[in-house]
N, C-alpha and C positions, 0 to 999 in steps of 0.2 A: 849156901842156899842150894837146894836141890832143884833138879830139872822139873820134877813133878810139882813143886811149889810154884815155880815160874809158870808152868802150863796152867795151873789153877788160876793164878792172878791174871794171866793173859786172857784166858777164856772168860773170866768174870768181867773184865774191862773191854773185851773185844768190841762190843756194839758202841760203847762210848768213844773208844779210839777211832772206830770207823767214822762215826758222825763228825768227830773233830777233824779228821783228815779230809772228809768230803767238804766240809765248810771251807777248809783252807785251799784245796786244789780245785774245788767246784767240778769234780768228775768222779763218779762212782768207781769206774774201772781203775783209774789211777789211784784212788784211795785204797782200793783192795790190794793193789800191787805194793803200795807203800806200807800197808799193814803187814803184809807178808814179809817185806824187807825188815820191818821193825822187829818182828819175831826172830828172824835170823840174826840180826845184829845183836839183840839183847842176849839171845842164847849163846852167841860167840863171846860176848863180853863176860857173861857169867862163868864161862870156862876159864877166863883169864884172871878174873878178880872177884872179890866179894862186893856185893851191892847191898848197902844197909836198907835203903828205902826203895824197894823194887818198883812200886806203882808209879811214883813220880819219875823214876828213871825210864820206865817204859814210855810214858807220855812225852817226856823230853826227847827221847830218841825218835819217836814218831814225828814230833813237831820239827825237829832238825831235818829229818828226811824230807818232809813236806816243803820246808823252806828251801832246801837244796834243789828240789824239783822245780819249784817256782822260779828260783834264780836261774837255773839252767834253761827253762822255757823262755824267760825274758831275754837271755843272751842269744838263744836260737833265733828269736824273732828279729833281733837286731842284726845278726850275722848274715842273714839272707841278703839284706840290702848292702851290707858292708862287703860282701864277697864280690860284688859287681863293681869293677872300676868306674870311676866318675866319667871318664871319657867315653865309655860305652853307653852309659845312661844318657849323657849329653848328645851322643851320636844318633839317638833315635830320631827318625824324621818327624818334623812338625808339619802341621797342615800348610804352613807357608814356606815349605822347602823349595829349593831350586830344582830344576829338572835333573841336574846331576845328582843332587842329594836324594831325590826321590828314586832315581835309578839305583843308586848305591843301596838304599833301604830295601828296595825290591829284591836286589841280589842277596842281601843279608837274609831277608825272610825266606827266600828260596833255599839258600844253603842251610839255614836253620831247620827248615822243614825237612830237608833230606836227612840231615843229621839226626833230628828227633824221631824220624820215622824208623831209624835203625835201632832205637831203644827197645827194650823188652816191653811187653804189654804192661807189666807192673810199673816200670819206670815211666812210661807214658802216662799212666793213670796218676802216679804221684805228681808228675809235672802239671797235669791238668788241674788236679785238686788244689795244688799249691798256688800256681800262677794265675789260673783262670777263675777258680772258685774262691780263692783266698782262705782256704782251710788251714788250720794250724797243723803243726807237725803231729801233735797228739791226735787230732781228729783224723788225719790221714792214716796214722798207725792203727787206730781203732777200726776205721772203715775197711782197710785192707788186711787186717788181722796180722800185722807185722810189728816188730819192735820199733820204738822211737828212734833208736840208733840206726836201724835199717833205713828209715825215712831220711834221716839226716845224711847218711852216707850216699844214698841214691841222689838226693837233691844236690849234694856237693859235686858229684860226678856229672850230673846233668848241667849244672852251672859251668863247670869246667869245659864241657863240650861247647856250650853256647859262647863262652868267652873265646875259646880257641877258634871257632868259626869266625867270630867278629875280628879277631886279631889277623887271621889269614886274609880276610877281605880288605882290611885296612893297610896291609903291607904294600909298599910301592912295587 
C-alpha cells in the first residue's frame, strides 16, 4: 500500500476521525493531538507491514490512542492523591486541634509558604491551578501552553517539596 493511498484515505476520513476522537476525549485540542499521533502511528505501521483494510485500521488505531489517553488521565487523577502519604493527610490541623497541633500546623504552613515561594512562576501557577482551582492536568497544560508531561513532572516535584517540608517538621 502506498503512502499516497494512505494520505488519501486519511484526508477523506479526517473529519470523521476527529469527531470520533472529540466524542471520546471531550476536548478538541486533545483530539487534534490524537489525530496527529494516529497519522504517525499508521504511517509507521505501513512501513513495517501490509494492511489489507486500511480504513478500519486507521479508526482502530485512533480509538486505541484515545483509550490510552483516557486511561492515563484516570491514573493521573488518582496518582495525585496517592502520592501524598496518609500520615501527612491525617496531620492537617482540624478546627478542633489542640494549641500544640495548631502551632505545628502554622509552622508547616509557614515553611510550605517559604518553599513554594521559591518555585518558578510557572510552577506556582501549576500548583495554584491544580490545588486551589481543581483544574485537571490537561486543563493546566492547555492554559499554560505546555505539555501534559510537563505538568505531571512539575506537580510531582512540587509534591515532593511539600512532603519534604512536612517530613522535616515532623522529625524529632
